[in-house]
N, C-alpha and C positions, 0 to 999 in steps of 0.2 A: 503493500500499500504506499510505499514512499514515493517521493518525487523521482521522476526519472531523469537520467541525464540527457543532453541534448542528443548526443550521438545514437541514442535508442529510440529517439522520438521522431516521428514523421512532421515536417514543417507543416504548419496549419496556414490555410489560405485566410489573410485578413477580411474582416468586414468591411464592406464599401462604406465610406464615409457618409454619403447621402443616405444609404440605407438605414445606418446606424441612426442618424440624427431623426429620421422619420419615425423609425421604431421606437427609439428612446422616447420621443415626444408622446406617441401613442401610450407606452407603458407608464410614463409619469402621470399621464392624465388618469389612467386606471388607479395608480397609487393614491391620488387625491380623492376618488371615489371611495377607495378602500378604507382610508383614514376617517372619512365621513361617516361610514358604517361603524367603524371601531369606537368613534366618539359617540354616536348615537346608540350602539349595542352596550356600551360599558365593557367590551373585550379589553385584554391585557395582552399585548404582544411584546416579546423579547426575542431580538436578534442578535446572534453573536457571530462576529467576523474575526476569523484567526486565518493563520496561513503563515506562509515564508516572509522573511523581510523583502520589502519591495514587490510583493505579489499583486498590488492593486487593491488593497481592502480600502484605503481611504477615498480612492476614486469612485469606487462602487458606492460607499456610503454616502458620499457627496451627491451623487445622482439620485440615490433614494430620498435623500432629505431636500433635494432642491427646492420642490414647490410644496412641501409639506407644512401645514401649519406648526409653527415651533411650539405653540402653547400646549400641543398634546402629541409632540414627537420631539425627542431629544437624542443627542449622541452622547454616550458615556466613554471617555478615554481619560482613565486614571493615570496619574503619575506615579512616581515611585512611593510606596508607603511611608507615612511619617513614623517617628519613633512610637508614638502613640498606637497607631494602627498596626504595627509590627507586633504589639502584645495582645491584638485582638484574635479572635477566631479567624482563620484565613478567609473564609466567605464574608465576613461581617461587612466590609465596606462595598462589597458588591451588592449584597443583600438590600442594604439602604438605598440603592439607586434603582431597584427594580420597578416597572411600569406600574402605575395605578390604574383605577378604572378609566377606561376609554383613552388609554396611552399606550403609545409605542416608544420603546426604548431600542436603540442600536449601540451594541457595545463594540467599540473599536479595540480589539484585545479584550480579555476577560479573566475569569478565575483560571482558564487554561495557561496563563503564564506560568504557572508551577509546574505544568508538565512539559512546557517548552523550554523557554529561555532559562528560567530558574533551574530546572534539571541539568541542561546542557552546560550552563556557564557555572554551575555549583553554587547557586545562590540560595539554595535550600538545602536541608540535610536529607539522607536517604530515608530518615524517619518521616519526615515532613512531607516528603514526595509520596510515600507509601501511604500515609493517612490521607493525602489528597484523593488519590486514585481510589480508595475504599470509601471516601465520603462523597465524591462529586456525583456518581449516578444516583445516589440517595436524594442529595440535595435537587437534582433536576426532576427526579420523579415526584418530589414533593411540590415542586412548582408546577409542574403539569397537573397533578392531582388537585390543586388548589384552583385550575382553571387557567393559568396563563399558557399562552401559545409559545412555545419555545422553538426556535430555529436556529441552526448552528451551521455555519458555513466555513469550509476550508478552501483557501485560496492556494493552488498549486502552480508554481512557477518553475521553468528550466533553469538549470545552473548557468548557462550563458545568457539567457535573458535576465534573470536576476542581475549578473555583473553589468551587463549593459545599462540597466536602469540606475545602478550604483553610480557609474561614470557620469550618466546624464545628470545626476543631481550635484556631482562634483562641479560641474562647469555651469550650473544654473544658479545665480545668486538668490533666487526666489524659493529654490528647494534645497539649498545646501544645509539647512538646519535639519532636513530629514535624514542626512547620512550620519549616523553615529558610529562610535566605536563598535559598539554591539552588532551594527549591521555589517562592518566590515569582518568582524570574526565570523559571521554566519557562513562566509566564503570558505574559510579553513575548516569549519566544523560542519559541513554540509551532510555529511554521513551521519554524525551525532544527532543532528536535527532530524534526520530520516528516521533513525531509530527511536528518537523520543516521540515522533509523530505516529509511528506503527503502535508503539506500547500505548500511547494514550487512545488510540482508535479501539484497540483490542477491548479496552476496559468501558471507555465512555460512548462507543457507538452504539448505544442501546435503544430499544424499541420505543421507549417513552420520549427519548430526545435523540434522534440519529444525527450522524455528520452527513451533510451534503457537500461533496467536493466539487470545485470548479477550476477547470484549467484556464488560467488567466496569462498565459504567453500573449494572448491578443485581448488588451484591456477593454476594448470596445465590446467583444463577444462576452467577455466575463460580465461586463455591466448588464447587457442585455439578458444574458441567463439568470443572473441573479435576481432582477426584478421580476422577470417572468415567472421564476420558480417560486417567489416570495409571494406574489399574486396568488399563485395557484394553491398555496398552502393556507391561505385565510379565506373562511367561508362567508364572504361578505356579499352583499347585496347592493345594487345600486340604489341610491335615494334620489327622490326627486327634490331639487332645491326649492327652497321656499319662494315664493312669489315676491319680486321686488318691485316697488313703486317708487319712482324718483319724485322727490317733491319740488314744486316750483321754487327757484331762488328769490328771495324777497328782494326789493330794490333797496339800495343803500340809503340810510336815513341816520340822523341823529348826529353826534359830535365828529367834527372833521378830524380826519387822522393826521398825524404828524407829516410833514414833508418827506418824501422817500429819501431826499438827498441826506437827511439826519441819521440814515442807518449806515452800518459799516458793513459793506459788501467785499467778500473774497475777491482778490484779483482774479480776472478772466483769462486764466491761463490757456484755457481751451481756444480762445480766441487767436492766440498766438501760433497756433499750430499750422 
């Protein structure tokens, strides 16, 4: 179940850009309909995004969230735990951020950090790792039994594509922050991460909350496949929007407003282009 090396993979045909944009718009429209149903029905949806470094999780999350109402949809991307959080039950800081009634939560990495980077990089003890693998299927089953819809996506990327993306980050000042020391170490620890992923899947790919794998060498295809599958897993109905009546704008009356020249406007940089 580990990610394959490029040498053993058949090169995929990339999704056409125009077809991608058209289908993405259609799927994002459906996401809005899905959210309206979730809000109205009181459903709770938790979507976990995991996978290789530079596998495209962030881009997929961005496209899922792009047109959703942030009042009832949010992304959870936790930093390293504080000293206080290190003394808590491992799942505690994640449990606090689970969806409430009528809400969607997208986790950009999750408690599975323990089975991945923490295991490979030695950030947890063997005892902590074993305890996590014993507890996580129980925790997830409890969430599902309580009525939360739990979806888990694993983004798989080839070794050469991953390294290509790392190099592109290095030369892009807007994405340079995304290239960390841990990312670079994932190149030398490719096989260790593969073994950790396989061990994690063996224990946590259970019926209550199975793993869904996504080939993400083609980012556009991965985004479309993610959203299409997400929509297929939520039993939503299309809801008719409330009828809208635009009121007539009343004529201006009353006290005269201050002269517009009294206001400070930002310089018109756009006009200089």
